[in-house]
C-alpha positions in Angstrom: 18.2 9.1 -7.6 20.7 6.7 -6.0 18.1 4.6 -4.0 15.9 4.5 -7.2 18.8 3.2 -9.2 19.7 0.6 -6.6 16.0 -0.4 -6.5 15.9 -0.7 -10.3 19.1 -2.7 -10.4 17.6 -5.2 -7.8 14.1 -5.5 -9.2 14.4 -4.6 -12.8 11.6 -1.8 -12.3 12.9 1.5 -13.6 9.6 3.2 -12.8 10.9 5.2 -9.8 13.9 6.5 -11.8 11.7 7.5 -14.7 9.3 9.2 -12.2 12.1 11.2 -10.6 13.7 12.2 -13.9 10.4 12.9 -15.6 9.3 15.2 -12.6 12.6 17.1 -12.8 12.3 17.6 -16.6 8.8 19.0 -16.2 9.9 21.3 -13.3 12.8 22.6 -15.6 10.3 23.3 -18.4 8.0 25.1 -16.0 10.9 27.1 -14.6 12.3 28.1 -18.0 9.1 28.8 -19.8 7.0 30.0 -16.8 4.1 28.3 -18.5 2.1 25.8 -16.6 0.3 24.8 -19.9 3.6 23.9 -21.6 4.6 21.8 -18.6 1.4 19.8 -18.7 1.6 19.3 -22.5 5.1 18.1 -22.0 3.7 15.2 -20.1 2.7 13.5 -23.4 6.2 13.0 -25.0 7.3 12.2 -21.4 4.8 9.3 -21.1 5.8 8.1 -24.6 9.4 8.0 -23.7 8.7 6.4 -20.4 6.8 3.6 -22.1 9.6 3.0 -24.5 12.1 2.9 -21.6 9.9 0.3 -19.8 9.7 -1.9 -22.9 13.5 -1.7 -23.6 15.0 -1.7 -20.0 12.3 -3.5 -18.0 11.1 -6.2 -20.3 11.8 -9.0 -17.8 10.0 -7.1 -15.0 7.0 -6.5 -17.3 6.8 -10.1 -18.4 6.8 -11.2 -14.6 4.2 -8.6 -13.8 2.0 -9.7 -16.8 2.2 -13.3 -15.6 1.3 -12.3 -12.0 -1.7 -10.2 -13.1 -2.9 -12.8 -15.5 -2.6 -15.5 -12.8 -4.5 -13.3 -10.4 -7.2 -12.6 -13.0 -7.5 -16.3 -13.7 -8.0 -17.1 -10.0 -10.6 -14.4 -9.7 -12.4 -15.8 -12.8 -12.5 -19.2 -11.2 -13.8 -17.9 -7.9 -16.7 -16.2 -9.7 -17.5 -19.4 -11.6 -16.5 -18.4 -15.1 -15.7 -21.0 -17.7 -12.4 -21.1 -19.6 -14.1 -19.8 -22.7 -14.7 -16.6 -20.9 -11.5 -16.5 -18.9 -8.9 -17.0 -21.6 -9.4 -13.7 -23.5 -9.5 -11.7 -20.2 -6.2 -13.2 -19.0 -4.5 -12.9 -22.3 -5.4 -9.2 -22.7 -2.9 -7.9 -20.2 0.2 -7.8 -22.2 3.7 -6.2 -21.5 2.7 -3.5 -24.0 -0.4 -2.6 -22.1 1.5 -2.7 -18.8 4.2 -0.4 -20.2 1.4 2.0 -21.2 -0.3 1.9 -17.9 2.9 2.4 -15.9 4.0 5.2 -18.2 0.7 7.0 -18.0 0.7 6.6 -14.2 4.2 8.1 -14.1 3.3 11.0 -16.3 0.2 11.7 -14.1 2.2 11.7 -10.8 4.9 13.8 -12.4 2.5 16.4 -13.5 0.7 16.4 -10.1 4.1 16.6 -8.3 5.1 19.7 -10.3 1.8 21.3 -9.7 2.0 20.6 -6.0 5.5 22.1 -5.9 4.2 25.1 -7.9 1.4 25.5 -5.3 3.8 25.4 -2.3 6.0 27.9 -4.1 3.1 30.3 -4.7 2.2 30.1 -1.0 5.8 31.2 -0.1 6.4 33.9 -2.7 3.2 34.7 -4.6 0.0 33.8 -2.5 -2.8 32.9 -4.9 -0.6 32.8 -8.0 -1.0 29.1 -8.6 -4.9 29.2 -8.4 -5.0 31.7 -11.3 -2.5 29.8 -13.3 -4.3 26.6 -12.9 -7.8 27.9 -13.5 -6.4 29.6 -16.8 -4.9 26.5 -18.1 -5.2 25.9 -21.7 -4.1 23.7 -24.6 -3.6 25.3 -28.0 -6.5 24.6 -30.4 -4.7 22.7 -33.1 -2.9 20.6 -30.5 -6.1 19.8 -28.7 -7.8 18.6 -31.9 -4.6 16.5 -32.8 -4.6 14.9 -29.4 -8.4 13.9 -29.7 -7.8 12.5 -33.2 -4.9 10.4 -31.8 -6.9 9.2 -28.9 -9.8 8.2 -31.1 -7.4 6.4 -33.5 -5.9 4.5 -30.6 -9.4 3.5 -29.4 -10.4 2.4 -32.9 -7.2 0.2 -33.1 -8.3 -1.7 -30.0 -6.1 -3.6 -27.6 -3.3 -3.0 -26.8 -3.4 0.5 -28.0 -6.5 1.5 -26.0 -4.3 2.0 -22.9 -2.2 4.6 -24.7 -5.3 6.7 -25.5 -5.1 8.0 -21.9 -1.7 9.5 -22.7 -3.1 11.5 -25.6 -5.9 13.0 -23.6 -3.9 13.6 -20.4 -3.4 17.4 -21.0 -7.1 17.8 -21.9 -8.1 15.8 -18.8 -6.1 18.2 -16.6 -7.5 21.2 -18.5 -10.9 19.8 -18.0 -10.2 19.9 -14.2 -9.0 23.5 -14.4 -12.3 24.4 -16.3 -14.2 22.9 -13.5 -12.3 24.8 -10.9 -12.7 28.0 -12.9 -16.4 27.4 -13.2 -16.7 26.9 -9.4 -14.8 30.0 -8.7 -16.9 32.2 -11.0 -20.2 30.7 -10.0 -19.6 30.6 -6.3 -19.7 26.9 -6.0 -18.3 25.4 -2.8 -15.8 22.7 -1.9 -18.7 20.1 -1.8 -19.5 20.7 -5.4 -15.9 20.1 -6.5 -15.8 16.9 -4.4 -18.8 15.7 -6.2 -17.2 16.5 -9.6 -14.1 14.6 -8.6 -16.1 11.7 -7.4 -18.0 11.5 -10.7 -14.8 11.5 -12.7 -13.3 8.6 -10.6 -16.5 6.5 -10.7 -17.9 6.9 -14.2 -15.9 6.5 -17.3 -18.2 8.7 -19.3 -17.3 11.6 -16.9 -13.6 11.2 -18.0 -14.5 11.8 -21.6 -16.9 14.6 -20.6 -14.0 16.4 -19.1 -12.0 15.9 -22.3 -15.0 17.2 -24.4 -15.3 20.3 -22.2 -11.7 21.0 -22.4 -11.9 20.8 -26.3 -14.9 23.0 -26.5 
């Protein structure tokens, strides 16, 4: 943590500190509960707390980052020949609130993936194949899954800047969707190429992201 704290003190960016602490907390939850599902679900409050910490302790950093991004977007808009009427709403849409949501969501995703990678390494050493079964059997409790979807839809309905935070609400369902895809591949005999295609579809098409959530909910 010491290098991360020094970096935060110099730059005002506490993201690395939050990432290390968040990953540690998720690892502790996994160790104490022996439940990968619970560790994944804990990423939601973790992301919310991280976002609040960004807004409280890294306000200056977020403001400078917002200005930099908006200037970059404005330059890009000029290069493609857009008029000011079109450019202004685009550059003004990236607020500190949105940046906090993006950074917090990114931190939560990396924390979950880090813990899952650590659990995978641990299973290789002490319980070969154990992680695969845990991951493919990943589930979110029914009522919590419905609540997360309702919250995500509400945030989407509220519009900017709340749309960014909808990704936090559906994070456990998204990971569960990937687990479902892996489980289907295992039971149907699909090979690595098919899984690679599914991942590519998720990265490229936004509708695939919501399809994953829908599959997990079903």
